VMD Tcl script that draws the C-alpha trace (Angstrom):
set ca {
  {124.73 146.46 1.22}
  {127.17 143.65 1.13}
  {130.04 144.75 -0.92}
  {130.30 141.59 -3.14}
  {132.51 143.53 -5.64}
  {135.15 143.82 -3.06}
  {134.78 139.80 -2.28}
  {135.00 138.87 -6.10}
  {138.31 140.95 -6.53}
  {139.41 139.13 -3.52}
  {138.47 135.69 -4.96}
  {140.08 136.74 -8.37}
  {143.45 137.41 -6.87}
  {143.23 134.22 -4.54}
  {142.33 132.13 -7.96}
  {145.31 133.26 -9.89}
  {147.58 132.34 -6.79}
  {146.04 128.77 -6.89}
  {146.56 128.51 -10.67}
  {150.31 128.94 -9.86}
  {150.05 126.53 -6.70}
  {148.50 123.80 -8.73}
  {151.14 124.29 -11.51}
  {153.79 121.38 -12.05}
  {157.37 122.00 -11.98}
  {159.72 119.46 -13.21}
  {162.63 119.90 -11.11}
  {164.79 117.57 -9.50}
  {165.83 117.93 -6.07}
  {169.61 118.00 -5.16}
  {170.17 117.05 -1.62}
  {173.67 118.75 -1.23}
  {172.31 122.01 -2.69}
  {169.18 121.97 -0.43}
  {171.26 121.10 2.83}
  {173.44 123.79 1.83}
  {170.64 126.07 1.49}
  {169.31 125.19 5.09}
  {173.03 125.68 6.40}
  {173.46 129.23 5.24}
  {175.38 131.40 8.25}
  {174.67 135.15 8.10}
  {176.13 138.08 10.06}
  {174.39 140.91 11.61}
  {174.32 144.53 10.13}
  {176.67 145.81 12.72}
  {179.25 142.88 11.50}
  {178.66 144.09 7.99}
  {179.43 147.67 8.80}
  {182.73 146.66 10.60}
  {183.74 144.41 7.48}
  {182.75 147.31 5.10}
  {185.13 149.68 6.88}
  {187.68 147.30 6.12}
  {187.03 146.34 3.00}
  {186.68 150.18 1.81}
  {187.62 152.71 4.36}
  {186.11 155.85 4.09}
  {188.20 157.92 1.75}
  {190.01 154.83 0.09}
  {191.11 154.45 -3.26}
  {191.24 151.06 -5.18}
  {194.95 150.21 -5.67}
  {196.23 149.89 -9.18}
  {198.42 146.95 -8.63}
  {197.32 142.88 -8.74}
  {199.27 142.21 -5.75}
  {197.50 145.09 -3.53}
  {194.41 143.39 -4.72}
  {195.26 140.06 -3.89}
  {196.74 141.07 -0.41}
  {193.18 143.08 0.22}
  {191.27 139.98 -0.74}
  {193.27 137.59 1.54}
  {192.48 140.41 4.46}
  {189.09 140.26 3.56}
  {188.37 136.83 3.49}
  {189.90 136.45 7.03}
  {187.94 139.02 8.83}
  {184.95 137.48 7.01}
  {185.76 134.17 8.66}
  {186.36 136.06 12.25}
  {182.85 137.46 11.77}
  {180.92 134.12 10.83}
  {179.86 132.52 14.45}
  {178.62 129.13 12.41}
  {182.07 128.78 10.57}
  {184.29 125.74 11.72}
  {187.15 128.52 11.18}
  {185.29 130.89 13.76}
  {187.12 131.48 17.15}
  {184.03 129.82 18.92}
  {185.01 126.42 17.42}
  {188.68 127.03 17.29}
  {189.65 124.99 14.25}
  {188.38 122.35 11.86}
  {189.86 119.52 13.76}
  {188.15 120.48 16.87}
  {184.70 121.00 14.75}
  {185.54 117.22 13.10}
  {185.63 115.82 17.22}
  {181.65 116.70 17.12}
  {181.20 113.49 15.44}
  {183.56 111.42 17.68}
  {181.87 108.81 19.98}
  {182.34 105.88 21.91}
  {180.51 104.03 19.10}
  {183.09 105.14 16.15}
  {183.04 108.39 13.97}
  {179.35 109.35 13.71}
  {177.79 110.24 10.31}
  {177.82 114.07 9.34}
  {173.95 115.11 8.91}
  {174.31 118.85 8.36}
  {170.90 119.82 9.57}
  {171.37 117.69 12.80}
  {170.72 119.76 15.62}
  {172.43 117.63 18.58}
  {175.97 117.23 18.02}
  {177.27 119.98 20.40}
  {178.58 118.64 23.18}
  {177.52 119.90 26.89}
  {179.14 123.16 28.04}
  {178.35 126.19 29.97}
  {177.75 127.99 26.59}
  {174.71 125.73 26.26}
  {173.49 124.61 29.43}
  {173.58 125.33 32.93}
  {173.14 122.67 35.70}
  {173.51 121.96 39.39}
  {172.85 119.25 41.95}
  {170.15 119.08 44.37}
  {170.06 115.78 46.66}
  {172.36 114.01 44.28}
  {169.94 114.56 41.18}
  {171.06 116.78 38.21}
  {168.44 119.72 38.00}
  {168.82 121.95 34.76}
  {168.76 125.65 35.41}
  {168.93 126.65 31.78}
  {169.99 125.75 28.26}
  {169.56 126.56 24.52}
  {166.39 124.75 23.04}
  {168.28 122.16 21.24}
  {170.19 120.94 24.79}
  {166.43 121.25 26.57}
  {165.04 118.74 23.85}
  {168.26 116.67 24.06}
  {167.64 116.30 27.90}
  {163.91 115.78 27.19}
  {164.55 112.45 24.89}
  {168.12 111.83 26.54}
  {168.71 108.00 26.77}
  {170.30 108.13 30.54}
  {168.54 110.94 32.05}
  {164.43 110.08 32.16}
  {162.36 112.28 34.49}
  {159.06 112.52 34.55}
  {158.95 115.81 36.29}
  {161.11 117.39 33.76}
  {159.14 116.02 30.86}
  {155.70 117.40 32.55}
  {157.57 121.20 33.39}
  {158.90 121.10 29.57}
  {155.42 120.10 28.05}
  {153.53 122.84 30.43}
  {155.91 125.62 29.68}
  {157.62 124.98 26.27}
  {155.06 127.69 24.70}
  {157.02 130.55 26.60}
  {160.08 130.09 24.73}
  {158.93 128.26 21.37}
  {156.22 126.93 19.00}
  {154.46 123.64 18.36}
  {155.69 123.21 15.13}
  {159.31 124.01 16.14}
  {159.26 121.58 18.92}
  {158.23 118.71 16.46}
  {160.77 120.01 14.18}
  {163.19 119.25 16.82}
  {161.83 115.66 17.98}
  {161.85 114.37 14.39}
  {165.50 115.79 13.87}
  {166.56 114.10 17.41}
  {164.61 110.65 16.02}
  {166.60 111.04 12.96}
  {170.02 110.75 14.65}
  {173.23 110.18 12.83}
  {174.73 106.68 13.22}
  {178.29 105.44 13.29}
  {180.15 105.37 9.67}
  {182.27 102.28 10.16}
  {181.47 100.53 13.84}
  {182.49 97.13 14.54}
  {179.96 94.60 15.86}
  {180.32 95.20 19.30}
  {180.10 98.98 18.65}
  {176.96 98.95 16.32}
  {175.45 96.66 19.15}
  {176.19 98.80 21.64}
  {174.92 102.07 19.79}
  {171.56 100.45 19.42}
  {170.95 99.27 22.98}
  {172.30 102.39 24.69}
  {171.38 104.93 22.43}
  {169.37 104.59 19.29}
  {166.61 102.57 20.88}
  {166.24 104.40 24.38}
  {166.42 107.82 22.06}
  {163.54 106.40 19.93}
  {161.21 105.25 22.53}
  {161.97 108.49 24.35}
  {160.90 110.31 21.31}
  {157.41 108.73 21.17}
  {156.87 108.89 24.62}
  {157.27 112.62 24.55}
  {154.73 112.75 21.48}
  {152.15 110.64 23.44}
  {152.09 112.49 26.79}
  {152.19 115.83 24.65}
  {149.17 114.50 22.77}
  {147.30 113.21 25.74}
  {147.83 116.20 28.36}
  {147.66 118.85 26.38}
  {145.63 118.10 23.44}
  {144.35 121.48 22.88}
  {147.82 122.32 21.22}
  {146.15 120.32 17.91}
  {142.84 120.92 18.32}
  {142.78 123.67 15.52}
  {146.32 122.99 14.00}
  {145.82 120.42 11.16}
  {148.96 120.98 9.97}
  {150.58 120.03 13.02}
  {148.50 116.67 13.28}
  {148.92 115.37 9.79}
  {152.96 115.92 10.46}
  {152.66 113.72 13.31}
  {150.50 111.10 11.53}
  {152.84 111.21 8.61}
  {155.87 110.99 10.74}
  {154.16 108.46 12.98}
  {152.90 106.06 10.04}
  {156.33 106.35 8.27}
  {157.95 105.06 11.84}
  {155.53 102.41 11.74}
  {156.11 101.24 8.39}
  {159.97 101.20 8.64}
  {160.64 100.14 12.30}
  {159.00 96.85 13.43}
  {160.21 97.29 17.19}
  {158.54 100.79 17.18}
  {155.10 99.85 15.63}
  {153.01 99.86 19.24}
  {154.60 103.39 20.20}
  {153.75 104.59 16.56}
  {150.42 103.16 16.93}
  {149.61 104.48 20.14}
  {150.49 108.03 19.09}
  {148.16 107.88 15.83}
  {145.32 106.23 18.02}
  {145.84 109.11 20.73}
  {145.86 112.15 18.01}
  {142.99 110.58 16.47}
  {141.13 110.41 19.59}
  {138.48 113.09 19.81}
  {138.58 115.68 22.47}
  {135.86 115.63 24.94}
  {134.46 119.45 25.25}
  {134.40 120.68 29.20}
  {131.46 121.42 30.68}
  {131.28 124.98 32.05}
  {129.81 125.51 35.11}
  {126.44 128.14 35.20}
  {127.55 131.04 36.79}
  {126.63 132.57 40.39}
  {125.82 136.03 41.04}
  {126.51 136.64 44.91}
  {124.46 139.24 46.53}
  {121.31 138.84 44.12}
  {118.57 138.76 46.28}
  {115.85 135.91 45.66}
  {112.38 136.79 43.69}
  {110.37 136.78 47.02}
  {112.58 139.40 48.38}
  {113.57 136.71 51.35}
  {116.81 137.45 53.08}
  {119.86 135.73 53.24}
  {118.75 134.18 56.52}
  {115.81 132.32 54.65}
  {118.04 130.51 52.46}
  {119.21 126.94 53.30}
  {122.67 126.86 53.97}
  {123.42 123.18 52.88}
  {121.73 124.12 49.21}
  {123.67 127.08 49.31}
  {126.98 125.78 50.06}
  {126.43 122.92 47.06}
  {126.01 125.71 44.57}
  {129.07 127.16 45.64}
  {130.84 124.08 45.29}
  {129.33 123.27 42.33}
  {130.53 126.57 40.20}
  {133.99 126.41 41.74}
  {134.73 122.75 41.58}
  {133.62 122.99 38.07}
  {135.92 125.72 37.17}
  {138.73 124.67 38.89}
  {138.22 121.00 37.45}
  {138.51 122.56 33.79}
  {141.29 124.76 34.59}
  {144.07 124.12 31.76}
  {147.59 123.96 33.37}
  {148.94 126.90 31.38}
  {146.52 129.37 32.80}
  {148.71 129.39 35.78}
  {151.93 130.53 33.93}
  {151.33 134.40 32.94}
  {149.34 135.57 36.59}
  {146.43 136.91 34.51}
  {143.99 136.11 36.76}
  {143.76 139.72 37.77}
  {144.09 141.46 34.77}
  {141.02 141.86 32.36}
  {142.98 139.94 29.70}
  {142.67 137.17 32.01}
  {138.93 136.51 30.56}
  {140.47 135.36 27.07}
  {143.67 133.83 28.37}
  {143.09 132.50 31.83}
  {139.01 131.94 31.99}
  {138.82 129.32 34.45}
  {141.18 131.06 37.00}
  {139.88 134.56 36.26}
  {136.40 133.66 37.15}
  {137.69 131.78 40.33}
  {139.54 134.94 41.38}
  {136.52 137.12 40.84}
  {134.28 135.01 42.58}
  {136.59 135.09 45.65}
  {136.53 138.60 45.69}
  {132.60 138.47 45.17}
  {132.22 136.20 48.01}
  {134.38 138.50 50.60}
  {132.79 141.50 49.31}
  {129.36 139.80 49.65}
  {129.94 138.86 53.21}
  {130.70 142.31 54.19}
  {127.63 143.88 52.46}
  {125.23 141.29 54.02}
  {126.86 142.10 57.32}
  {127.21 145.80 57.41}
  {123.72 146.58 55.80}
  {121.99 144.41 58.28}
  {119.25 146.98 60.37}
  {120.62 145.76 64.16}
  {122.94 143.86 66.01}
  {120.46 140.76 66.22}
  {120.18 140.38 62.73}
  {123.93 141.03 62.27}
  {124.67 138.09 64.57}
  {122.20 135.95 62.92}
  {123.94 136.38 59.49}
  {127.25 136.11 61.16}
  {125.99 132.61 62.45}
  {125.03 131.98 58.68}
  {128.24 132.28 57.06}
  {130.10 130.46 59.67}
  {127.73 127.52 59.32}
  {128.21 128.09 55.55}
  {131.92 127.63 55.97}
  {131.50 124.68 57.94}
  {129.17 123.05 55.51}
  {131.86 124.08 52.46}
  {134.51 122.29 55.00}
  {132.36 119.07 54.51}
  {132.29 119.37 51.03}
  {136.30 119.50 50.76}
  {136.22 123.08 49.41}
  {139.10 124.61 51.48}
  {139.01 127.44 49.20}
  {135.71 129.04 49.63}
  {135.58 127.98 53.48}
  {138.96 129.57 54.03}
  {137.78 132.79 52.55}
  {134.81 132.88 54.85}
  {136.95 132.31 57.82}
  {139.61 134.92 56.72}
  {137.08 137.47 55.68}
  {135.41 136.91 59.08}
  {138.51 137.21 61.27}
  {139.34 140.51 59.86}
  {136.07 141.92 60.73}
  {136.45 140.37 64.40}
  {139.47 142.09 64.96}
  {138.22 145.37 64.02}
  {134.59 146.31 62.94}
  {132.36 143.72 64.45}
  {133.78 142.79 68.02}
  {130.51 143.34 69.63}
  {128.51 141.28 67.34}
  {130.69 138.11 67.96}
  {129.52 138.72 71.59}
  {125.90 138.00 70.25}
  {126.70 134.89 68.89}
  {125.39 131.76 70.18}
  {127.38 129.20 71.89}
  {127.06 126.58 69.24}
  {128.44 128.71 66.70}
  {131.30 130.02 68.72}
  {132.44 126.17 68.91}
  {131.89 125.59 65.29}
  {134.30 128.64 64.71}
  {136.61 127.29 67.04}
  {137.00 123.98 65.28}
  {137.07 125.88 61.80}
  {140.18 127.90 62.93}
  {142.10 124.91 64.19}
  {141.15 122.98 61.03}
  {142.51 126.11 59.08}
  {145.84 126.27 61.01}
  {146.46 122.25 60.80}
  {145.95 122.75 56.59}
  {148.15 125.66 56.71}
  {151.11 124.19 58.58}
  {150.82 121.51 56.07}
  {150.99 123.24 53.12}
  {153.95 125.19 54.58}
  {156.23 122.18 53.93}
  {158.36 122.19 50.66}
  {157.32 120.75 47.81}
  {159.49 117.99 46.64}
  {161.38 117.83 43.57}
  {162.31 114.28 43.28}
  {162.25 112.42 39.96}
  {159.86 109.87 41.84}
  {156.60 111.14 42.32}
  {154.61 109.81 44.96}
  {150.95 109.31 44.60}
  {148.93 109.99 47.54}
  {145.43 110.25 48.04}
  {143.88 114.17 47.38}
  {143.37 115.83 50.87}
  {140.91 118.22 49.27}
  {138.79 118.52 46.11}
  {139.36 122.31 46.25}
  {142.72 123.46 48.02}
  {143.03 126.71 49.17}
  {144.30 128.70 46.26}
  {145.22 132.30 47.39}
  {148.59 131.31 48.52}
  {149.38 129.37 45.17}
  {148.22 132.55 43.52}
  {150.69 134.61 45.20}
  {153.73 132.17 44.88}
  {152.86 131.99 41.43}
  {152.80 135.63 40.79}
  {156.15 136.28 42.14}
  {157.78 133.37 40.28}
  {156.53 135.03 36.90}
  {158.44 137.86 37.61}
  {161.69 136.16 37.34}
  {163.54 136.55 34.12}
  {162.96 134.33 30.91}
  {166.58 133.99 30.10}
  {170.00 133.44 32.32}
  {173.69 133.54 32.27}
  {175.91 135.10 30.12}
  {174.58 133.05 27.11}
  {170.88 134.22 27.42}
  {170.14 130.57 27.87}
  {166.12 129.69 28.57}
  {166.06 129.94 32.35}
  {164.22 126.51 32.98}
  {164.59 126.90 36.32}
  {161.78 129.60 36.63}
  {159.69 127.02 34.23}
  {160.15 124.16 36.51}
  {159.63 126.54 39.66}
  {156.06 127.42 37.79}
  {155.30 123.70 37.49}
  {156.47 122.49 41.13}
  {154.10 125.36 42.18}
  {151.41 123.77 40.11}
  {152.08 120.12 40.80}
  {150.07 120.19 44.53}
  {146.89 121.26 42.53}
  {147.57 118.93 39.59}
  {146.19 116.01 41.52}
  {142.72 117.81 42.54}
  {141.90 118.97 38.82}
  {139.95 116.65 37.11}
}
mol new
graphics top color blue
foreach p $ca { graphics top sphere $p radius 0.5 }
foreach p [lrange $ca 0 end-1] q [lrange $ca 1 end] { graphics top cylinder $p $q radius 0.2 }
display resetview
């Protein structure tokens, strides 16, 4: 029977908690204390142990004289400050004067907001860059620096934003990203600027950054709506932030409204294609030779195109399409990979189980005809799977069978090989990483995916962090994005 006593006990506990949640507390928020609590710095267990050895060495007896106590206290304070990495007196920051320079800017001294994450200037300890074709490429950085570049007033980069949004879940969470975007929006302003400084600050920094934050939010919601599908807290936070900005900043009313409209727009559920079991015999026990090649090619194309078109970009990030867990973490790529393996196995099964060489040659012609039909449907992937499988068999196991092929199919085969060679030579060209994305008509509905899978699998083995400061390896994330980018124009 259902253990309802257990459910009642759970309810009584939750009910008691809810009573505490609904109890009003007449307490007033004290801003400077709240900020201080958020900014409290801590030290590690190892640092605590080292300090304890200085404060009270093993076998140490407390001195009786007051002067010694003062001396010991001063020594302790000095060592505490040297271990406190967040302190403005620590070796990392040098001195109080140096820390105060964080608030200096061409627009005058900035406000000091303790919770603001973007005061720190660029340095090798927080960001790594390189030059490529006179463009700055981000190799690695702290999370704050990567978000700063995402919303930078001087470096708009469509590819950088696309790579960041595609890969951010590999190094942070959605709520943490939203925290940083809101933090970036609420940037400090100059304390006592002149009129020229105030005007320059607004036009050169404040307004561009505000619009960049909303551009990121809109692109995030539009491209990766799945991030908000089940996270009602995240959705409500974005709605509250956008509504507040809409009411307080007239110049951003359109930008904030577009974000609100985007997040309120219902997601369209993708329609999964029907599965195909390759090798399954028809009900009337007819052979592969009796099946209409055009209808067979259309069924294969429909299944593969449906899965490829519904593929989420993040399915390409972890190279799990071969692993069992890929059935849940990269559903569509797992299906495509399995179907490709099944297609290859099916071809070999049909050919090797044929009763004689005449039947085998007929089945071979059938698969060549199928590859030709798939190429006309612009399904390069399945077309090349068939060509590669037949090429392997031609070189080793089925040399005699090829001699039995009719001239018509030998001609089709030669044309297919030429088509495959030309396509592969084009695909070997290096992918451009220019900030200006060129738009071209897609050459195929379904490109050949096996080389892409291999390249992505190799890229995922790169380390997630780089440099002596263990910065986020964004070069790896951009490499994954640029490997995916040629496929993006084909995905519906």
